[in-house]
C-alpha positions as CSV (number, residue, x, y, z in Angstrom):
1,M,88.0,-20.6,252.2
2,N,87.9,-22.6,255.4
3,V,89.5,-20.4,257.9
4,Y,90.1,-23.2,260.4
5,K,91.5,-26.1,258.4
6,P,94.5,-24.3,257.0
7,L,95.4,-23.2,260.5
8,V,95.3,-26.8,261.8
9,G,97.2,-28.0,258.7
10,A,99.9,-25.5,259.3
11,I,100.2,-26.6,262.9
12,L,100.5,-30.2,262.0
13,A,103.1,-29.4,259.3
14,A,105.1,-27.5,261.8
15,G,105.4,-30.6,263.9
16,L,103.6,-29.3,267.0
17,L,102.0,-32.6,267.8
18,S,105.2,-33.7,269.5
19,G,108.4,-32.3,270.8
20,P,109.6,-30.3,273.9
21,A,107.8,-27.6,275.8
22,F,108.3,-24.0,274.8
23,A,111.3,-22.7,276.7
24,E,111.1,-19.3,274.9
25,N,107.7,-18.6,276.6
26,K,107.1,-18.0,280.3
27,I,103.9,-20.1,280.1
28,S,103.3,-23.2,278.0
29,A,100.0,-25.0,277.5
30,C,99.1,-28.5,276.1
31,E,95.8,-29.6,274.7
32,L,94.9,-33.3,274.9
33,T,92.1,-34.1,272.5
34,D,89.4,-36.7,272.9
35,T,88.8,-39.3,270.2
36,G,87.4,-36.7,267.7
37,G,90.8,-35.3,266.9
38,V,92.0,-31.7,266.7
39,D,90.6,-31.2,263.2
40,D,87.1,-32.3,264.1
41,R,85.7,-28.9,263.1
42,S,84.0,-29.1,266.5
43,F,84.9,-28.8,270.1
44,N,88.5,-30.1,270.0
45,E,89.3,-27.7,267.2
46,T,87.4,-24.8,268.9
47,A,89.4,-25.3,272.1
48,W,92.6,-25.3,270.0
49,H,91.6,-22.0,268.6
50,G,91.5,-20.6,272.1
51,M,95.0,-21.9,272.6
52,Q,96.2,-20.4,269.4
53,R,94.7,-17.0,270.4
54,A,96.5,-17.2,273.7
55,K,99.7,-18.0,271.8
56,K,99.2,-14.9,269.5
57,E,98.0,-12.4,272.1
58,L,99.7,-13.6,275.3
59,G,102.9,-15.2,274.0
60,I,101.9,-18.6,275.5
61,G,103.4,-21.8,274.0
62,A,100.8,-24.1,272.5
63,K,101.0,-27.8,271.9
64,V,98.4,-30.4,271.0
65,V,98.5,-34.2,271.5
66,E,95.8,-36.2,269.8
67,S,94.1,-39.3,271.3
68,P,92.7,-41.6,268.6
69,S,91.1,-43.8,271.4
70,E,90.7,-43.8,275.1
71,V,93.6,-46.2,275.6
72,D,95.8,-43.3,274.5
73,F,94.6,-41.0,277.3
74,E,97.0,-42.0,280.1
75,P,100.1,-42.4,277.9
76,N,99.5,-39.0,276.4
77,M,98.9,-37.4,279.7
78,T,102.2,-38.9,281.0
79,S,104.0,-37.5,278.0
80,V,103.2,-33.9,279.0
81,L,103.7,-34.1,282.7
82,G,107.0,-33.4,284.5
83,G,107.1,-29.6,283.9
84,K,106.6,-29.9,280.1
85,C,103.4,-27.9,280.2
86,D,102.3,-25.3,282.8
87,V,98.7,-25.9,282.0
88,I,97.2,-29.1,280.6
89,V,93.8,-28.8,278.9
90,T,91.9,-32.0,278.4
91,V,89.0,-31.8,276.0
92,G,85.8,-33.7,276.5
93,F,83.7,-35.7,279.0
94,L,85.6,-38.9,278.3
95,W,88.7,-37.3,279.9
96,G,86.9,-36.9,283.3
97,K,88.3,-39.9,285.2
98,A,91.8,-39.7,283.8
99,T,92.1,-36.0,284.5
100,E,91.0,-36.5,288.0
101,K,93.5,-39.3,288.6
102,F,96.4,-37.3,287.3
103,A,95.3,-34.1,289.0
104,K,95.2,-35.8,292.4
105,A,98.6,-37.4,291.8
106,N,100.1,-34.1,290.6
107,P,98.7,-31.4,292.9
108,G,101.3,-28.8,291.7
109,Q,100.2,-29.1,288.1
110,K,97.5,-26.9,286.6
111,F,94.7,-28.6,284.7
112,S,91.6,-27.5,282.8
113,I,89.0,-29.8,281.4
114,V,86.3,-29.0,278.9
115,D,82.8,-30.4,279.5
116,Y,83.3,-32.0,282.9
117,A,82.9,-30.8,286.5
118,Y,83.9,-32.5,289.7
119,T,82.1,-32.8,293.0
120,P,83.8,-31.9,295.2
121,Q,85.8,-29.5,293.0
122,L,89.6,-30.0,292.6
123,S,91.8,-27.1,293.6
124,N,94.2,-27.6,290.6
125,V,91.5,-28.2,287.9
126,R,89.5,-25.5,286.2
127,S,86.3,-27.1,284.7
128,Q,85.0,-25.4,281.6
129,T,81.2,-26.2,281.5
130,F,78.5,-24.7,279.4
131,A,74.8,-24.1,279.7
132,T,74.4,-25.5,276.2
133,D,70.7,-26.2,276.7
134,E,70.1,-22.4,276.7
135,A,71.4,-22.0,273.1
136,A,69.9,-25.3,272.1
137,F,66.5,-24.1,273.3
138,L,66.7,-21.1,271.0
139,A,67.7,-23.5,268.1
140,G,64.8,-25.7,268.8
141,Y,62.3,-22.8,268.8
142,L,63.9,-21.6,265.5
143,S,63.7,-25.1,263.9
144,A,60.0,-25.5,264.9
145,G,59.3,-22.2,263.2
146,M,61.1,-23.2,260.1
147,T,60.1,-26.8,259.4
148,K,57.8,-27.4,256.5
149,T,57.0,-31.0,257.1
150,G,56.3,-30.6,260.8
151,T,58.9,-33.2,261.7
152,I,62.4,-32.6,263.1
153,G,65.1,-35.2,263.8
154,V,68.0,-35.3,266.3
155,F,70.7,-37.9,267.2
156,G,73.8,-38.0,269.3
157,G,77.3,-39.4,269.3
158,M,77.1,-41.0,272.7
159,N,74.6,-41.0,275.5
160,I,76.7,-38.7,277.8
161,P,75.7,-35.4,279.5
162,P,77.7,-33.0,277.2
163,V,75.8,-34.6,274.2
164,T,72.3,-34.9,275.8
165,I,72.3,-31.4,277.1
166,F,72.1,-30.2,273.5
167,M,69.3,-32.7,272.8
168,D,67.4,-31.7,276.0
169,G,67.4,-28.0,275.2
170,Y,66.6,-28.5,271.6
171,V,63.5,-30.7,272.2
172,R,62.3,-28.4,275.0
173,G,62.7,-25.4,272.6
174,I,60.5,-27.2,270.1
175,R,58.0,-28.1,272.8
176,Y,57.9,-24.4,274.0
177,Y,57.1,-23.4,270.4
178,N,54.3,-25.9,270.3
179,A,52.9,-24.6,273.5
180,V,53.1,-20.9,272.5
181,K,51.9,-21.4,269.0
182,K,49.5,-24.2,269.7
183,A,51.4,-26.2,267.1
184,S,52.3,-29.9,266.8
185,V,55.8,-30.1,265.5
186,N,57.0,-33.7,266.0
187,V,60.5,-34.6,267.2
188,L,62.3,-37.9,266.3
189,G,65.4,-39.2,268.0
190,W,65.2,-38.0,271.6
191,D,62.9,-38.0,274.6
192,P,64.4,-35.8,277.3
193,D,62.0,-37.2,279.9
194,K,62.9,-40.8,279.4
195,K,66.5,-40.0,278.3
196,Q,66.1,-42.4,275.4
197,G,67.0,-41.8,271.7
198,L,69.3,-42.3,268.8
199,F,73.1,-42.6,269.2
200,V,75.8,-43.6,266.7
201,N,78.2,-44.4,269.6
202,N,81.1,-42.6,268.0
203,F,82.3,-39.1,267.0
204,R,84.1,-39.9,263.8
205,S,82.1,-41.9,261.2
206,L,80.8,-39.8,258.4
207,D,79.0,-42.9,257.1
208,D,77.0,-43.1,260.3
209,G,76.1,-39.4,260.0
210,R,74.8,-40.0,256.5
211,T,72.9,-43.1,257.4
212,F,71.2,-41.7,260.5
213,A,70.3,-38.5,258.7
214,Q,68.9,-40.5,255.8
215,N,66.7,-42.6,258.1
216,L,65.3,-39.5,259.8
217,Y,64.7,-37.8,256.5
218,D,62.9,-40.9,255.3
219,E,60.6,-40.6,258.3
220,G,59.8,-37.0,257.4
221,A,62.3,-34.8,259.1
222,D,63.4,-31.8,257.0
223,I,65.6,-30.3,259.8
224,I,68.2,-32.5,261.7
225,L,70.5,-31.8,264.6
226,P,73.4,-34.2,264.8
227,V,75.2,-33.9,268.2
228,A,78.1,-36.0,267.2
229,G,81.2,-34.0,266.2
230,T,82.7,-35.1,262.9
231,V,79.8,-37.6,262.4
232,G,77.6,-34.6,261.6
233,L,79.7,-33.8,258.5
234,G,78.1,-36.9,256.9
235,S,74.7,-35.6,257.6
236,A,75.7,-32.3,256.1
237,A,76.9,-34.1,252.9
238,L,73.5,-35.7,252.6
239,A,71.7,-32.4,253.0
240,D,74.0,-30.9,250.3
241,E,73.0,-33.6,247.9
242,L,69.3,-33.4,248.6
243,G,69.4,-29.6,248.7
244,P,68.7,-27.4,251.8
245,D,65.2,-26.8,250.6
246,K,64.6,-30.5,251.4
247,L,66.9,-31.0,254.4
248,K,68.6,-28.5,256.7
249,I,71.2,-29.3,259.3
250,L,72.1,-27.6,262.6
251,G,75.8,-27.5,263.6
252,V,77.1,-28.0,267.1
253,D,80.0,-26.5,269.1
254,A,81.4,-24.2,266.4
255,D,79.7,-22.1,263.7
256,M,79.7,-24.9,261.1
257,Y,78.9,-22.5,258.3
258,L,82.5,-21.2,258.8
259,T,84.3,-24.4,259.7
260,N,82.6,-26.5,257.0
261,Q,82.3,-23.8,254.3
262,K,82.1,-26.2,251.4
263,L,78.8,-27.4,252.7
264,G,77.9,-24.1,254.5
265,R,74.6,-23.6,252.6
266,V,72.9,-26.5,254.4
267,Y,73.3,-25.0,257.9
268,L,70.3,-23.2,259.4
269,T,72.4,-22.2,262.4
270,S,74.8,-23.8,264.9
271,I,74.6,-24.3,268.6
272,M,77.9,-22.9,269.8
273,K,80.0,-23.6,272.8
274,R,82.7,-21.0,273.0
275,M,85.5,-23.3,274.2
276,D,87.8,-20.9,272.5
277,N,86.8,-18.1,274.8
278,T,86.8,-20.1,278.0
279,T,90.1,-21.8,277.2
280,F,91.7,-18.4,276.5
281,E,90.4,-17.1,279.8
282,V,92.0,-20.1,281.6
283,L,95.3,-19.5,280.0
284,K,95.2,-15.8,280.6
285,D,94.5,-16.4,284.3
286,A,97.4,-18.8,284.5
287,K,99.8,-16.2,282.9
288,D,98.5,-13.5,285.2
289,G,98.9,-15.7,288.3
290,K,95.2,-15.8,288.9
291,F,94.6,-19.5,288.0
292,A,92.2,-21.3,290.4
293,G,90.3,-24.5,290.4
294,G,86.5,-24.7,290.3
295,E,83.9,-24.3,287.6
296,Q,83.8,-21.7,284.8
297,L,80.2,-21.8,283.3
298,G,79.5,-20.4,279.8
299,T,76.0,-19.0,279.4
300,L,73.9,-16.9,277.0
301,A,74.4,-14.0,279.3
302,N,78.2,-14.1,279.3
303,G,78.7,-15.2,275.7
304,G,79.9,-18.7,276.6
305,V,77.1,-20.3,274.5
306,D,75.0,-18.9,271.6
307,I,73.5,-19.7,268.3
308,A,75.3,-18.7,265.1
309,P,74.1,-16.2,262.5
310,F,71.8,-17.6,259.8
311,H,74.3,-16.7,257.0
312,D,72.9,-17.9,253.6
313,M,69.5,-18.5,255.2
314,E,69.2,-15.1,256.7
315,N,66.4,-14.1,254.3
316,Q,64.6,-17.3,254.8
317,V,64.0,-16.8,258.5
318,P,60.8,-14.6,258.8
319,D,61.2,-11.3,260.7
320,D,58.5,-12.2,263.2
321,L,60.4,-15.4,264.1
322,K,63.6,-13.4,264.6
323,T,61.7,-11.1,266.9
324,E,60.3,-14.0,268.8
325,L,63.8,-15.5,269.2
326,A,65.1,-12.2,270.6
327,E,62.2,-12.2,273.1
328,V,62.9,-15.9,274.1
329,R,66.6,-15.1,274.5
330,A,65.8,-12.1,276.8
331,Q,63.5,-14.3,278.9
332,I,66.2,-17.0,279.3
333,V,68.9,-14.4,280.2
334,S,66.6,-12.7,282.8
335,G,65.6,-16.1,284.3
336,K,62.0,-15.6,283.5
337,L,62.0,-18.7,281.2
338,S,63.6,-22.0,282.3
339,V,65.1,-24.3,279.7
340,K,65.0,-27.3,282.1
């Protein structure tokens, strides 16, 4: 059973995509999604889980407004201003400029944005940022130790920092494995030095996810990391048809074994950004009167990022590789090993 989708479906059925703020609660919060939608099984949905947790544990009202395209951003933001939401949470890098514009125009309104930071920081905006490259580095090392063909593929949704930080860390983890093991695992789809690689230029098309994964598979990749939200579901569908012995997929943002259980068997692991935890903390601070602007960084050390359990592939990952991963993690957390 998919534990996330029924929850989102129930929310939609209850009509929470529109309507008034929540007068029965002392604090209300509104999430404005990016183009991936609240049911993307990725970062929009994960942030929404944080809001739902705040609703359950803190009594905070929760409302979500979806933005099918960027032209919807400003109208949707306008719809939740004027005291309708005590805290407005915008999800995704694409919201950066619009959030800044409205935050400056409404200095008394509390905002939080996922995957974007401002320089200088804004006093009424809490930026939720993530050292995703730390977790991606671990996933890269893992993948290099698991590939049978010696070739790994990666592609992104758009060439923007919240996407490429996954790709940077992933490739550098593979390179580190090569250096330590004197191996020669090849990576297709991204060069972190030149900042050049493969992008589908959207976060929704399952067909693109299938096509890009097929192309990388045809070039020899037996493990693929799609950093493209819903697009990655198309890659997972291909891996399910081929069989995980021929093609394994890495999830992003959430533990995709749990959020895409129908195809869970194809996921080696997932590179998780715990937007649920950071969003919950923002709303808790707001209710407790401790809200402040600035940056809130999720790391391996504080649980803001991590890799997911291996689930069905637990017995396929050699014990010595698990030991090495634990050692690499400890070095990253201690600062002895840089993922940059």
